Structure formats: structure tokens, C-alpha cells
N, C-alpha and C positions, 0 to 999 in steps of 0.2 A: 369841110368834111361831110357835112350833112347833104350838100348838093351833089357831091360825087356819089353818095350812096343812093340818092333818088334817081340819078341818071342810070346807075347800074340796075336798079329795079325796073325802070322803064324799058331798057334794052332786053332784060330777061322776059318781060311780059310780051314784047314783040317777037320773041323767039330768036333773036339775034345771038344771045349768049345763054348758056344753060343757067338753070335756077341754082340758088345758093342754099339748098335744103340741108345737105350734109354739114356744111359749115355752121349753119344756124343751129342745128341740133347739137353739134359738139360745143358750140359756144354756150347754148343754154344749159347743156349738161355740165359743162365745166364751170358754170357759175359766173358768167359775165354779168348777170343781173344782180349777183350778190356781192360782188367785190373781189372774188378770186380771179386771177389772171386767166385768160383762155388756155385750156389744156393743162391746167395746173395738176389736177387729180391724175390724169393719164401720165403726165410726166413724172409725178411722184411715185406712182405704182411701178412704172418701168424702171425708174432709177433705183428704187428700193428692192427690185427683183421679186416683186410679189405677184407676178403674172401667173405663176404656177400654184398659188395658194387659193383653194376654193373659197375660203373666207374673204380674201381680198377681192376675188371676182364677185362675190355676193354683195359686198359693200359697194363696189363700183356700179353694179347693176341697180342697186337701190338708189345710189347717188344720182344716176342718170334719169331714173324713172321719176324721182322727185322733181328734178329740174325740168324735164320734158313735159310730163303729163300734168303735174300739179302746179308747176310754176313756183315752187317753194325753194328757198335757198337752203341747200343741205347744211351748210355751215351754221345757219340759224337753228336748224333742228338739233344738230349736235350740241350747240351751245345751250339750248333749252334742256336737253337731256342731262348734260353735265351739271347744270344748275340744280335740277331736280335731285340728281344723285347726291350732290354736295349738301343740299338742304336736308335730305333724308339722313345722311350720315351725321350731319351736325345735330339734327333733332334726336337721333338715337343716342349719340354721345351725351347730349345735354340731359336726356331722360335718364340715362344710366347714372350720370353724375348726380342728378337731383334725387334719384331713387337711392343711391348710395348715401347721400346726405340724410335722407329720411330714415333709412335703416340704421345709420350710425347714431343719430341724435333724437329721433322721434319714435323708434320702435325697439322692442326687445325680442330676443330669439333664443331658442333651445335647439341644439343639434342632436340628432339620434342616428346612431350607426346601425347598419343592417345586422351586425353581429350581436347586437344587444337584444335581450329577450323582450324589452319594452317595445321594440320596433314591431314585433308581431302582435303585441297587445294593441298597439295603436292602429295597425292595419285592420285588425278585426273590428275595432270600434268604428273606423271610417267606413267600412263596408256595410255597417248597420245604420248609417245616417241617411234618412230619405232625401235630404237636400243635396247631399254629395253624390248619391247614386243617380240623380237626374242631371248631373253636369254634362256638358257637351263633349268633354274629353275624359274618357275613362279607360281603364285597363281591366280586362277580364282575366280572372284567375280561376283555375280548377282546384278545388279544395277537396281532398279525400278525407272522408270521415268514417269513423268506426260505426259499428252497428248500434252502439249505445247512443252516440250523438245523433244519428239519423232518427232513431225512435224518439228521443227527447225533443228534437226540433219539430217533428210532426205533432207531438202532443202539445207543444207550446203554441202552434198555429191553430189549435182548436180541433184537430182531427184525430184519427186513430191510426196506429201503424198498420192496421188491417185494411184501411180504406184504399181503394185504388189498386188492389192486387189483381193479378191475372192468373188464371188457373187453366190447366190443361189436363188431358187424360192420355194414357199410352195405348189404350185399345188392345189389351192383351187377350181379351176374350175369355177371361176366367171369371170366377164368382166375384172377385174384387175388381172387375174391370171398370166399375163406376167410381172408383176412388179418384179424387182429383189431386193434382200435384201443381205446385207453384211453378210459374214460368217468368223469368226476369229478362228475357231476350229483348223486349221492346219497352221495358219500364223506363229506362233512362231517357229514351227518345220521346216517350209520351208524357213524361213528368211535367213538361212545360204546358201541355194542353189540359192537364187535370186542374181541378179546383185547388184553391190554396189549402184547404183542409186535407186534401188527398195527396198533396205534393210531397215528395221525398227529399226536397231540397237538393236536387241534382243540378240545379241551374248554377252557372258560374258565379263567382264572387266579383263584384265590381268595386274597384278602388280608384282613387285619382291617378291620372296618367303622369308621365314624366313632365317636369316643368312646374309651373306655378298654378295653384288652385286657391281661390279665395272663397271664404264662407263665413257665416255668422253663427255664433254659438253662445248662448247665455248673454246676449246683448253685447258681445265682444266680436270685433272683426279680426279674423285670423287669415293669414296667408301661409299656405303650405307649399314648400318647394322640394321636389324630388330630383336628385341628380345622381347619375351613375358614372363612375370613373373606371377606366381600364388601365392597369399597370402590370408590370412584370413582377411575378411572384415566384420565388424559388429558382431552381436551376433550369437549364434548357429553355430559357426564355418563355416559361409558362405564363400565360396571361390570366389575369383574375379581374372580375368585375365586382366592384364594391359600391354599394348604394348608400347615399347619405340623405337624410331627411331633415329639413329645417322648418321650424314653426315660428312665425312672426306674429306679433300683436302690437297694436299701438299703445304707447305709454312707456314709462321708464321702469316698469316693474314686470317681472316674469310670472307674477302670481296667477294671472289668467291661464297662462300656458301650463303651469303646474297643476292647476285645478282641472284642466282638460286631461292631462296625463293621468291624474288621480282617478278621474271618472273612467278613463279607458281601462285602467287596471282593475277597477271595481267591476266593470262589465266582464272583463276576462275571468276574474276569479269567481264571479257569480256563475259563469258557465262551467268552471272547473270545480264548483262546490260539490262535496261528497264524491270526489273522484281522486284516484291515485295515479300520478304521472310516473311513468317508467322511463328511465334514461339509460343509454348505452354509449360507449365511446364512439366518437366519429371514426370514419374511415381514415386510414393512415395517410392517404394523399391529401385530405382536407383538414387535418389537425393543425397544420401550421398556418392555414389561411383564415381560421376563425379564432376569435378570442376565447371562446368556450370550447373545451375539448369534448363536451358531452352534447348529445343530440337526443331530442325527445323521440321515443319509439312509439308509445301508445299512451292512451289515457283511458282508464277503465273505472267503473264504479267501485266504491270501497266495499270490502268484504266484511260482512257482519262477524263479530267475534264469536257469536254463538254457533256459527257454521263450522268452526274448527273443532275437530274431535281431540280433546286434550283434557286432562284432569283440571277440574275447576280451580282448585287451590293453586296449581301450577300456573294457570293463566293469571290469576290475581297477583301472584308473586312477581311474575315477569312484568306485568303492567305497572305495578307499584315501583319496581326497580327502574324501569325506563322513565316513568313519570318524575321520579326524584332526580334522575340524571339530566333530563331536559329542562328542569326548572331554572328560571333566570338567575336564581341566587346560587346555583351549584358551581359555576365557574369561579366565583370568588372564594368559595369554601375550598375547592381543589387548589387554587393558586396559593392560598394562605398556608397550606400544608405541603406545597411542593409536589403535588401529585398530578401527573398528566391527565387532562380532561378527555379520557377515552373510555369506551365501554364496549366489550365484546361478548358475544353469545355463540354457543355451539349447539345447534339443533341436530341431534343424531337419532337414528332409528331406521327401520325397514323402509323400503320404497313405498310411496303412496300413503304415508301416515299423516301427512299434513304439515311438513316442515316449511315448504315454500308458502303454503296457504296461510300459515300462522304469521309469516313475515309480512304478507300483504294485509292481513287483518290488523297487525300492529301499526303499519303505515296509515291505515284508514282511521284508527282510533286517535292518533296524535296529529293527523293532518299533515304529514310530511311525505316527501317523494322517495322513490326507491331508485338507487343507482346500481345497476347490475354490471359486474365485471366477470368475464370468462377468462380464466388463466390459461385455457387451451387455445386462445386466439393467437395465431402466429404473428399477427401484426402488432400485438401489445408486448413491448419490451420492458425491461426493468426501468428504464428512464421514463417510458410512457406511463408505466404504472405509478411511479412516484409523482409525475405531473398530474395524473388523473386524481390522485388522492388530495393533492394540493388545491385543485380547482373545485373541490366539493363545497356545497353551501354550508351554512352554519349548523343547521339541523337536518339530518337526512338519515336514511338507512342504506348502508353499503352491503350488498348481498353477493356473497361468493358461494355459488352452489356447487355441490359435489366436490368438495375440496380434496377428498381422497383420490379422485381420478384426475386431478389437475395436472399431473405429470411434473411436479416440482422436482428439480434436479438439485443434487448436492454438489458442491465444489469438490475438486480433487483433494484439497486439504482436509476436507471433512472426511472423505473416505480413508485417507492415510491415518488420520487421528483415530478413526473408528477401528481400523485394523490394529494400531498400536495398543489401544485400550483393550481389545480382545486378547492380544498376546500377553499383555500384562495381567489380565484376569486369569488366563490359563496358568501362568507362572505362580500366581498367588494361590490358586486352587491346588496345584500340585504340591506346593510347600505345606499347605494346610493338611493335605492327605498324608504326607510323610510324617508330619508332627503328630498326627492322630494315631498312626501305627506304632510309634515308639522307635527305639533304636533297632536297626536291622543289621544282620551280619553283612560284612562287606564282601562282595563278590570279587575275587581276585583271579588273575589269570594263572593257570597251572603250568608249571615247567616240568616236563617229564612225569606228569601225573600228580605233582604236588604243587601247592601254592608257594609263593616266595616266603611267606611267614612260616609255613611248615618246614621248608628246607632249612631256614635259619635255626629253628628249634631242634631239628635233628642234629645239625652240626654242633650245637652247644652241648647237647646231651652226650654225644660221642666223645668230645674232648674232656668232659668232666668225669667220665667213668673209665678212662684208659688205665688208671693205676690199680683198679680192683675188679676182677672178674669181668673182663671186657666182653667176652663172648656171651656170657649169660645175660648180662644187662642189655646187650644189643638185641638179643632175642626177645627179652621182655619188652623192651622199648618198641620193637617191631610190632608186637601184639597190640600194645597201647596205641601205636600209631595207626594200625589198621582199624581199631575200634573208633578212634577219633576221626579218621577219614570217612568212615561210614556215616557217622553223625553229621560231619560237615557236609557231606554230599546231600544228606536229607535236607539240611537247612538251605543249602545252595539251590536245590531243586524247588523248594517252596518259595525262596526269594525270587528265583528266576521266573516262576509262574506269576507271582505278583507283579513283577516288572513288566512281563509280557502283557498282562491285562492293562497296565497303565499305558504302555505304548500303543495298544489297540485303541483305547479310549482317546488318546491324544491324536492318533491318526484320523479317527472318526470325526473329532471336532475340527481338525484342520480341513478335512474334506468338506464339511458343512460350511465352514467359513469361506473356503475357496469358491464353493458353488454360489454362496450368497453374493460374494464380490463379483463373480462372473455375471450373475443375473443383473446386478446393479449396473455394471458396465454395459451390458446388452441393452438395458432400458435407457441408459443415457445415450447410447448411439441412436436409438429410435427417436429421441427428442431432437427438435431443431437446435442448432448451436446457439441461437439467440433466445431460447425459451427462458422463462422466469425461474430463477433459482430460489431455494428456500430462504437464503439470506436476503435476496432482493425483496421478497414478499414481507419478511419480518421488518426490514427497514422502512418499507412503505406503510406498514401498519402502525409501528410505534417507534420509528426512528427519531432522530433529533429534529428533523424538518418535517415530520409527518403532521397530517391535519388533525385538529382536535375538535371535539363537539359532535362527531358523527357516531352513529350506532352501527357497529360491525356485526354482521350475522354470517356465520359459517354453517353450512349444511353438509352432512355426510351420512352415508349408509354404513360405514365401517370406521367407527372412532378409534379402534385399536390400531389401525394402520397409520394414524397421524403421528407426526413427529412430536416429541415431548416439548420441543422449543416452541412449537406453534400453539399449543394448548395450555401453556403455563399461565398462572395467574398474572394479570396485567395485560395479557393479550386476549385471553378468554376468561371472563370474570364469572360466567354462569353457564352451566350446561343444562340443557333441557332434553329429556329423553322422551321420544315418541314411540309408541307401540301400537300393535293392532287393536282394533276396537273390541271392547267388551260387549256382552249381551245388552247391558243397559245403554251403552253408547250406540249400538246398532238400532235399538228402539228409538232413541232420540233422533238419530239421523233419518229414520223413516218418517217420524212425525214432522220434522222440519221440511222434508221433501214435499209433503202433501198439505201441510197446514196453510201455506200461502198460495195454494193452487188457485189460479184465477178461474172465474166462471167462463162459460162459453162466450166466445168473442162475438163482436157485432156482425151483422150480416155482411157477407163478402160477395162480390160479383163472381160468378162462375161461368165457365164456357166450355164448349167442347174442343176449342182450339185456342192456341195462344193469342192473346191480344183482343179477343172478342168478349165483350162484357154483356151480361144479361142481368135481369132483375132477380133478386134473390128469392122472391116469393114469400110465402107465409112463414110463420114462426116454426111450424113443424118441418117445412122444407129446409129452413136454415139450419135446424138442428141436425137433420140428415146430412146436409152438406158439410157441417163441421166434423161429423163422424167420418164421412168419406175422406176429408182432408187430413185428419189427424189420426186416423186408425181407431184403435180401441179406446173408447171413452165411456166412462161410467154413465149409464142412463139414469141412475139414482144417485143423488148427491150424498156424500158421506158427512154426517154430522160431526161436530168436534168431539163429542163423547165417544162416538163410534170410532173415530180416527185414533183416539188414545188407546182404546182397546185393541184395535188392529196393530198399532205400533208396539204395544206391550207383547202381543202374541208373536209378532215378527221377531222381536228381540229374544224371546225364549227359543225360537227355532235356530237362530244363528249362534254357533258355539263361541264362547269367549276366547279372545286372543287368537282366533283362527283366520280372520280376514282383515285386511286393511280397510280403512275408510274409503279409499279410492275404489276398491273392488265392490264394496257394498253400494256405493253411489253409482257406479257403472251399471250394476244390476237394476237399480231403481230407475235410472234415467231411461232405460228401454221400456219402462212401464209407468212413465211419469204422469199419465192421464188416468190411470186405473189402479188405485191402491189395493183393491180387492184381488185383482189379478196378480199383483206383486206378492201378496200374502200367499196366494194359492201356488205360485211357482217357486216359492222360497225353498221348500224341502228338497225338491229335485235339484235345484241349483246348488244348494249346500252340499248335497251328496256327491254330485258330479264334480264340483270344484275341489272338494277334499280328496276324491279319488285321483284327480289330475295332479294335485300337489304331491301325493304319495308316490305316484309314478314319475314325477319330475318331467311331465310332458308339457309342451307349449301349446298344444291344440286344445281349444275349448269346445266341449261338446254341448253344454247348455249355457246360453247367454241370457 
């Protein structure tokens, strides 16, 4: 065989027969050097019908190139790749098995769901750990903060909230054209370029990314795993993403993880110290997706109790009552006597007298949160209202504002029973009036001018006197009858006039009742069919399955319009009346407005255009810039003794019970930097506002 091949090669070199290039290429490409029979790959592709497949053509091309140019057996390459893939798969399975063994027998873990509030506490703590924020795999989150949180973060970093501000002017060409105005157009973008002290914390928050993150804390090694699952929630195949966080630590005890979570909660509550958190119901679409039906709306600093305009003794009584109710020993006392652990308050008074402000101040004193429910929310049904009350925490304030305008509807049975009670009341009233008048002559129907009783009397008299002087007695009887009929007609006219008055009053009452029922039906038509009824609200407040331990506060401007069932004892245990400010209270409000007035702020960069910073210059120049920025500012500081005198004089100018605290505060806020100007403008403001109230006008002439 070898000699025949050598002969063929010699003949091809002499040019007698053609060279065997194509055959050699195909032979090399088809793997004759590697053990595969010649043409095996081509035959396999043709037999399998893979000629039209681009992937098969690509594999064939690679197969031929490896065999022709590199001289490598393609089957050997495939074998090596298969071995590597198998080794990798085996290694991954082995690692997963070993890891599972370590997790089951050598580690402890705690799982946290995204719906739980501690999840957000932990994420806030993780974002503040320097070691974790330097990890290679992070997730950036934008956190929206309120004005209070931004100011506090800036102060904690060692700067001032006034540092790094940008100013601009409007160029009106008037005498006040040099006044500067704040410009925030480029502050968010430039905040990353400012110093740490001047930064407003607009940068994103960085937390560990999805997957596993390992870190050391308090000489313990932790592994944090974040995983997000998507599943069908509700109807119409709605998809929902739910995240789960798992924290592992080595050892048979979860004490290190508990300590870490405790530290995270301490950090969170340290940030929320001296703040009141306000919650509202979640949107209707997301109530079924979360374990908590409430969502945090805002967090604001607590309101000092002395800023609420109310009688001092009334404040102490309410504070003492709530303090006794929230005491840990109170539930046992209530349970021993079979009394439901509930407490309700009704704050009533004119608008702007401080009903809602007092509620916030109470929450700040006792360190509890406020849960606000709007009964006019169309998405809150009676079932949702009952569920919201059930999901309340142990101690909190439930605030129902303007309960008189909530549009509570009565059921039809209530309307029918009310109409029956009114009809019964009218019947009893009429019987009492008849009994008071005494016996009245019966008004009978006359037949041929005479009543039936008179006709019978006449017949009896005629039959008794037929035997003696019939004609004479008939004449005499006729005269007597005429006199009796005249007296009877007088009595009948008087009784008919009385009965007509009764009928008129009855018709008048019926018209009023009909108009009242018509108005109720009209109001009921304006309400949505699924609006909350009075019975639904009462069941949520003090029903069999209602929540206990909360403080219920109802506010209203018209307490007379409330239903008696709503304000009965047991549902409303104490009523607090708010009124307009007295002269003394107006003076106290003035003093509080200016006694805590801060001194002139630190130097601020000013510019003629937005985003351009300049040096503030000397102290005199800084004072001028502050005046240009804030308007009217007292050049001469007011001493505490002088402020007391000004406040006392202001209180003497304001009439007692003429203005609400909100009106007085609104007047002072427009002059918050200048108490002397506020005192000078007070007489004209009082006169103009009183004149506006007398004319019942909504247009303010002096502000």
C-alpha cells in the first residue's frame, strides 16, 4: 500500500497524472489523522439535512480549518471542551452542595421581606457603612428627602444649610433691583462638586446589589443575599416583584444577626428622633400586594406644645388623660372591668384655631405616629376602613379631619325609622295639645241646617207635647231651638277655627319633613354608591372586631351637625372646644414668633447670574447682602425686654376673640424678620380685616 502511494506521488511530480490536493485537503479536514473515517463529517451533515443551517455550516468551516491549517484533530478539541464543561458543571454542583451543607450545619440566617418595615431600616444602615459602599457591585438609589432631613444632614456634615447656595437677580430696574433671589436650577448637578460641608446630600444612596455580599462587622463575618422573585398577583395575570433579603453568619446562634438588626433599628430611630411620622392608606391597587395597608407619607419635626393656642388648663387635662390611657398598666385595668380599651376626642371650633396642630403636638409629646384617614376618599370602602383600623399599631393617633364634611350616608332603614319617629312625635304632640285644651264640642254634619243630635231632640220634644197645647209649645220650642242653634254655631265657628290652625301647623310640619327627606335623598344621590355609611364608621371605631389601644381624634367646624350616635360617650370621651385668640394669646403668639428668631446667617456666595459664585466680602457687605436677600430686616436687634413690651402692645391692639391664630400667624409671617414693622402695621391690618369680615368679602386689602 505504501509503495503504490509512492508511485502515484512520483507520477504526479513528473506531470503524468494530476496532483491529489483536493483529496488530501478533504482527507485532512475529515479527520483521517484523528481516527474519523474519510468524509465522515460531510456525510453526517448531508445525511442529517443540516446543509441549510448557518450554524452547521459554521461548525463545518471551523472543523475544516482546524484540520487543514492547524493540524489539530477536531474531535480532540470537542472532547477537551466537553471535559471542561463537565468539570465546571461538576465543580459548581459540588460547590453548591458544600455551600448548602455549610449553610445548614455551620451557619445561621434570618430572612427579611421587602414588605416589612425593618427592611428599610436595614437598607438605610447598609448605605451608611463605608466598607459596603466601597464594594465592587452596588446598586444606586435615589432617595427623596424633605426639607428638614436635608437641613439636618448638612448640619451633621459640619456645614450650614446656607453654604453653597446660588443667587441671582431679576434686573427689574427699580429701586429694589439689587435684591438677590435664590436659584436652584443647577444645585443638584453641582452638589457633587461642592465640598462635603456644602453638599446637600443630593448624591444617590449606594446599597449592595442583587446577589451575595460578604462583609465583616463587630468581628463577625456576615453574608447578605438579595433575591427578587416575580409571580402572578391578583387577576388579569398581574405580575409583582417581591424581594427577599437573607443575612447569614457563622455559628449555631443568630445572636450576631439580631445584634446587627438592633443596631440598624437604633440608627433608624436616631434619625427619626424628635420627628412625627405621618401615614396614609396605600393606593387601592397596591393594598393587596403589601402586608401593610399603610404607607409613610412624610416625617416632620415635632411641634412644641407651647405653639398651640389653647387654654393652659385644657392642655394639661388632655395631656393627663392621654398619659393615663397610654400607661402600660391601663389595659389590665380596662380588661378587669370589661371596658374596651379605646379613647376618643372631638376637637371642634372655627377654622384656623389649631385643632390639627394640637393633634400633631400631642403626637410629638408622646412620641407616637399619626395615621390620617380621609372618609371622602372614594377608594376607601367600609371593608377597607375596617381593615385599616385592624392594621394599626399598639399606640398611635388616628386622625379623622372635618368629620362634618365627610359625607357619611345613612342607610334606607335609618331614614324610614327616622320618618316613623317623626310621625309618632307629631301624633303625640297633637294628643297633648287636645288634652291641654280640654273637652271640645263635637263638630257634626248638618242635615237640612240641623245636626243629627238636634234633629233627634226636636222629634222627642214634638212627640211629648202632642197631648197639651201642641201649637204653643211648638212655637216656644222653635224659639229655644233658634237660640240654641245660634250658640251652637258660635261654638262650631270657634272650634272650626282651632281645627284649621291645627291643620295648618300639621301641613307646615309635613312640608318641612318632606323637604328634609328630599334633601337627604339628594345628598345621598351625590355620594358614590360605595361611600362609607355611618354604621360602617361606627363599627370600625368601636365594633366587636375593632382595634384597641389607639387614640381617636375627630375634628369638625360644626359639632351641631354631627350625629348623636357618633359623639356619644364611649366613642367620643372628651370634647375640646377651640376658639379665636384672645388679646393675651395674640401677644403670646407674637412673642413666640420672634423670641427664637435666629441671627443673621453666615456669609453666602452671591452672583449676578445663576450658578456663578463670588466672594462675600466684608462683614458690612454680608449684612447688606442678607438684607437684599431677605427683604426687610431689623438693623437694630430687639432685646428680650423690648420684645416683651412690643408683644404686650401688639396684644392690646388685637381685639379679643376676633381673629383666629392662623390669621394672626399669617400676618406675622409676612414680617417675620422685623417685629417693629409688624407692630406698626397691626392697626391698619386689624381695621381692614374687621371691615372685610363685616362685609363678608373674600378679598384681602391689607396683608
